[in-house]
C-alpha positions as CSV (number, residue, x, y, z in Angstrom):
1,M,83.4,-68.6,-10.2
2,P,82.5,-68.2,-13.9
3,P,85.3,-69.0,-16.4
4,D,87.3,-66.0,-17.6
5,H,86.5,-66.8,-21.2
6,A,83.0,-68.4,-21.3
7,E,81.9,-69.8,-24.7
8,P,79.6,-67.4,-26.5
9,L,75.9,-68.3,-26.5
10,L,74.9,-68.8,-30.2
11,P,71.2,-69.8,-30.2
12,L,70.8,-68.9,-33.9
13,Q,73.8,-71.0,-35.1
14,G,72.7,-72.8,-38.2
15,V,69.8,-70.4,-38.8
16,R,69.8,-68.6,-42.2
17,V,68.4,-65.1,-42.0
18,L,67.8,-62.9,-45.1
19,S,66.9,-59.2,-44.6
20,L,65.3,-56.8,-47.0
21,A,65.0,-54.1,-44.3
22,L,66.7,-50.8,-44.7
23,N,67.7,-47.8,-42.4
24,L,68.0,-48.8,-38.7
25,P,65.6,-51.3,-37.1
26,G,66.1,-54.1,-39.7
27,P,69.9,-53.8,-40.0
28,A,70.2,-53.5,-36.2
29,A,68.2,-56.7,-35.8
30,L,70.4,-58.5,-38.4
31,M,73.5,-57.3,-36.6
32,R,72.2,-58.8,-33.4
33,C,71.2,-62.0,-35.2
34,R,74.7,-62.4,-36.4
35,T,76.1,-62.0,-32.9
36,L,73.8,-64.8,-31.9
37,G,75.3,-67.1,-34.5
38,A,72.9,-66.7,-37.5
39,D,74.2,-66.9,-41.1
40,C,73.1,-63.4,-42.3
41,L,72.4,-62.1,-45.8
42,K,71.0,-58.7,-46.8
43,F,69.5,-57.6,-50.2
44,E,69.7,-53.9,-50.9
45,P,68.3,-51.9,-53.9
46,P,70.8,-50.7,-56.5
47,A,70.9,-47.3,-54.8
48,G,72.0,-49.0,-51.5
49,D,70.7,-48.5,-48.0
50,P,69.9,-44.8,-47.3
51,M,72.1,-45.0,-44.2
52,Q,75.0,-45.8,-46.3
53,H,74.8,-42.3,-47.7
54,Y,73.9,-40.3,-44.6
55,N,76.0,-42.0,-41.9
56,R,78.6,-44.4,-43.3
57,T,80.0,-45.0,-39.8
58,A,76.7,-46.4,-38.6
59,Y,76.2,-48.4,-41.8
60,D,79.6,-50.0,-41.6
61,A,79.1,-51.0,-37.9
62,L,75.7,-52.5,-38.6
63,H,76.9,-54.5,-41.6
64,A,80.2,-55.8,-40.3
65,G,80.3,-59.5,-41.2
66,I,77.0,-59.3,-43.1
67,A,76.9,-60.5,-46.7
68,V,75.3,-57.8,-48.8
69,Q,74.0,-58.2,-52.3
70,S,72.4,-55.7,-54.7
71,A,69.0,-56.7,-56.2
72,D,66.3,-54.6,-57.8
73,L,63.2,-56.5,-56.6
74,K,61.0,-54.6,-59.2
75,T,62.7,-56.5,-62.0
76,H,62.5,-60.1,-63.1
77,A,66.2,-60.6,-62.4
78,G,65.9,-59.3,-58.9
79,Q,62.9,-61.5,-58.2
80,Q,64.8,-64.5,-59.5
81,A,67.7,-63.7,-57.2
82,L,65.4,-63.3,-54.3
83,A,63.7,-66.6,-55.0
84,R,67.0,-68.4,-55.1
85,A,68.0,-66.9,-51.8
86,L,64.7,-67.6,-50.1
87,A,64.9,-71.3,-51.1
88,T,67.7,-71.7,-48.6
89,T,66.5,-69.1,-46.0
90,D,64.9,-69.9,-42.6
91,V,63.7,-66.4,-41.7
92,L,63.0,-63.3,-43.8
93,I,63.1,-59.9,-42.2
94,T,61.2,-57.1,-44.0
95,S,60.3,-53.5,-43.2
96,F,58.1,-52.5,-46.1
97,R,54.5,-51.4,-45.7
98,P,52.0,-54.2,-46.3
99,S,50.9,-52.7,-49.6
100,A,54.5,-52.6,-50.8
101,L,55.1,-56.2,-49.8
102,A,52.0,-57.2,-51.7
103,K,53.2,-55.5,-54.9
104,L,56.5,-57.4,-54.6
105,G,54.7,-60.7,-53.9
106,L,56.2,-60.8,-50.4
107,D,53.0,-60.7,-48.4
108,W,52.7,-63.7,-46.0
109,A,50.1,-65.6,-48.1
110,S,52.3,-65.4,-51.2
111,L,55.5,-66.3,-49.4
112,R,53.9,-69.2,-47.6
113,A,52.6,-70.7,-50.8
114,R,56.0,-70.6,-52.5
115,H,58.2,-71.3,-49.4
116,P,56.1,-73.2,-46.8
117,D,59.0,-73.7,-44.4
118,L,60.0,-70.0,-44.4
119,S,59.3,-67.7,-41.5
120,Q,58.8,-63.9,-41.9
121,V,59.4,-61.1,-39.4
122,A,57.7,-58.0,-40.7
123,I,58.8,-54.8,-39.1
124,V,56.2,-52.1,-39.4
125,G,55.8,-48.6,-37.8
126,A,52.5,-49.3,-36.2
127,G,50.7,-52.6,-35.9
128,G,47.6,-54.1,-37.4
129,E,45.3,-51.7,-39.3
130,R,47.8,-48.8,-38.8
131,A,50.6,-50.6,-40.6
132,E,50.3,-48.3,-43.6
133,E,50.7,-45.1,-41.6
134,P,53.9,-43.1,-42.0
135,G,56.0,-42.5,-39.0
136,H,59.5,-42.5,-37.4
137,D,61.1,-43.1,-34.1
138,L,60.3,-39.6,-32.9
139,T,56.6,-39.9,-33.6
140,Y,56.3,-43.3,-31.9
141,L,58.1,-42.0,-28.9
142,A,55.8,-39.0,-28.8
143,E,52.8,-41.2,-29.0
144,S,54.0,-43.3,-26.1
145,G,54.6,-40.2,-23.9
146,L,58.4,-40.4,-24.0
147,I,58.9,-36.8,-25.4
148,T,58.6,-34.5,-22.5
149,G,60.1,-31.3,-23.9
150,T,61.3,-29.9,-27.2
151,A,64.8,-31.6,-27.1
152,L,65.3,-34.6,-29.3
153,P,65.9,-37.9,-27.5
154,P,69.5,-38.9,-27.1
155,T,69.1,-42.1,-29.1
156,L,66.6,-43.9,-31.3
157,Y,64.8,-45.8,-28.7
158,A,61.8,-47.2,-30.7
159,D,64.1,-48.3,-33.6
160,M,66.6,-50.1,-31.3
161,G,63.8,-51.5,-29.1
162,G,62.0,-52.7,-32.2
163,A,65.2,-54.3,-33.5
164,L,65.4,-56.4,-30.3
165,L,61.7,-57.4,-30.6
166,A,62.5,-58.5,-34.2
167,V,65.4,-60.6,-32.9
168,E,63.0,-62.1,-30.3
169,A,60.7,-63.0,-33.2
170,V,63.6,-64.6,-35.1
171,L,64.3,-66.7,-32.1
172,Q,60.7,-67.7,-31.9
173,A,60.9,-68.8,-35.5
174,A,64.0,-70.8,-34.9
175,L,62.4,-72.6,-32.0
176,H,59.3,-73.3,-34.1
177,S,61.5,-74.7,-36.9
178,R,63.4,-76.9,-34.5
179,A,60.1,-78.2,-33.0
180,N,59.0,-79.1,-36.5
181,D,62.3,-80.9,-37.1
182,A,61.6,-82.9,-33.9
183,G,58.3,-84.1,-35.2
184,G,56.0,-81.1,-35.1
185,T,53.6,-80.1,-37.8
186,G,53.2,-76.9,-39.9
187,G,55.7,-74.7,-41.8
188,G,57.1,-71.3,-41.0
189,I,55.5,-68.6,-38.9
190,Y,54.7,-65.0,-39.4
191,R,55.5,-62.3,-36.8
192,E,54.7,-58.6,-37.1
193,V,56.9,-56.3,-35.0
194,A,55.6,-52.8,-34.6
195,L,58.0,-49.9,-33.6
196,N,55.2,-48.1,-31.7
197,A,54.8,-51.3,-29.6
198,A,58.5,-51.2,-28.8
199,A,58.0,-47.6,-27.7
200,D,55.0,-48.6,-25.6
201,W,57.1,-51.3,-23.9
202,L,59.9,-48.8,-23.1
203,A,57.3,-46.4,-21.8
204,L,55.8,-48.8,-19.3
205,P,57.9,-47.5,-16.3
206,R,56.5,-44.0,-17.1
207,T,52.9,-45.3,-17.4
208,W,53.3,-47.0,-14.0
209,G,54.4,-43.6,-12.5
210,L,58.0,-44.7,-11.8
211,T,59.6,-42.0,-14.0
212,Q,56.9,-39.3,-13.6
213,P,58.2,-36.2,-11.7
214,T,56.5,-37.6,-8.6
215,G,58.1,-41.0,-9.0
216,A,61.1,-42.2,-7.1
217,V,63.2,-42.5,-10.3
218,G,61.6,-39.5,-11.9
219,G,63.1,-36.8,-9.7
220,A,61.1,-37.0,-6.5
221,H,63.9,-38.9,-4.6
222,A,66.9,-36.7,-3.9
223,G,69.2,-39.6,-4.2
224,Y,68.2,-40.3,-7.8
225,R,68.9,-37.3,-9.9
226,V,71.4,-35.5,-12.1
227,Y,73.1,-32.6,-10.3
228,A,75.6,-30.0,-11.2
229,C,79.0,-30.3,-9.6
230,A,82.0,-28.0,-9.5
231,D,83.4,-29.0,-12.9
232,G,80.6,-30.9,-14.6
233,R,77.6,-33.0,-13.7
234,V,77.0,-36.1,-11.6
235,A,74.4,-38.8,-12.0
236,V,73.5,-40.0,-8.5
237,A,71.6,-43.3,-8.1
238,A,71.5,-43.7,-4.3
239,L,68.0,-45.0,-4.3
240,E,68.1,-47.9,-1.8
241,P,68.0,-46.8,1.8
242,H,71.6,-47.9,2.6
243,F,72.9,-46.0,-0.4
244,A,70.8,-42.9,0.4
245,A,72.0,-43.0,4.0
246,R,75.7,-42.9,2.8
247,L,74.9,-40.0,0.5
248,C,73.3,-38.1,3.2
249,D,76.1,-38.8,5.6
250,A,78.6,-37.4,3.1
251,A,76.4,-34.3,2.6
252,G,76.1,-33.8,6.4
253,I,72.4,-34.4,6.6
254,A,72.1,-37.9,8.2
255,G,68.6,-39.2,8.5
256,A,67.1,-36.7,6.0
257,D,63.8,-37.3,4.2
258,M,64.8,-38.0,0.6
259,R,61.6,-36.6,-0.8
260,A,61.8,-33.3,1.1
261,A,62.6,-30.1,-0.9
262,S,65.2,-29.2,1.7
263,T,67.0,-32.4,1.2
264,H,67.1,-31.8,-2.6
265,E,68.4,-28.3,-2.0
266,T,71.1,-29.3,0.5
267,I,72.4,-32.2,-1.6
268,A,72.4,-30.0,-4.7
269,A,74.4,-27.2,-2.9
270,W,76.9,-29.8,-1.5
271,L,77.5,-31.4,-4.8
272,Q,78.0,-28.0,-6.4
273,Q,81.1,-27.7,-4.3
274,Q,82.6,-31.0,-5.2
275,T,84.8,-31.8,-8.2
276,R,84.3,-34.8,-10.4
277,A,87.5,-36.3,-9.0
278,E,86.4,-35.8,-5.4
279,L,83.0,-37.4,-6.2
280,E,84.6,-40.4,-7.9
281,A,86.9,-40.9,-5.0
282,L,84.0,-40.6,-2.6
283,A,81.9,-43.1,-4.6
284,T,84.8,-45.7,-4.3
285,A,85.5,-45.0,-0.6
286,K,81.8,-45.0,0.6
287,D,80.3,-47.4,-2.0
288,I,77.8,-44.8,-3.4
289,P,76.5,-45.4,-6.9
290,L,77.2,-42.3,-9.0
291,H,78.9,-41.4,-12.3
292,T,80.3,-38.0,-13.2
293,L,79.9,-36.3,-16.5
294,D,81.1,-33.3,-18.4
295,A,79.1,-30.1,-18.0
């Protein structure tokens, strides 16, 4: 049995991360780096991070335990402050377009010349030659085929997925640095993280057909759907044969074809008569994976 209070895994302990990235992906990556043990610092422009003004709750959550300093990188004083910080930094996270980085002297070639042991994780919207293109989470999701109607997605998938890819890149940089300390050669490394690539990664189940309407987890399987119930909704995930059999037994249609339209209709009609409390009790008694929701 695992211990009740396992020691936290801190693979970035002792790694110093400085972020210049604003809005969501960069701060989310920095927040995750901190939970993995990194010593985190963020430089913000004098006006602050835009999120600080349009969603203070999110800003505070993202920056809990993060040291934040104000610096105008367009001024000599700001550049000096940045140079001092970079002298003791292991990994720099940025989210500017390449042209903006070049104007600030923060392109990889310039950084490497001044700080050969520094690694850079550059978050961009789209990778490579498209890095100058404007875009946002919504456009990257649309490009990846993850917008299927006119409703906005319930969360910012590309931004949060991109943040995790950025943390992965920070971990790569940390491993590279430790290999150098153990006798390897070379200084820091550069990693570009594209938000559209994060969206593409999240979209893979759809490109494989899994979440298409004809896919088992796209609506074709009657045991894997969201249905209406008497006082709300129920997310049913009875995908495996033994779970599907238990669901069908409860609905009074033992042995039904889970892809047949009649099975869908019967289960929908049965669930419509059940309350959330009844369904939660059934899930516990019969070991059926489901979760009830408000209407």
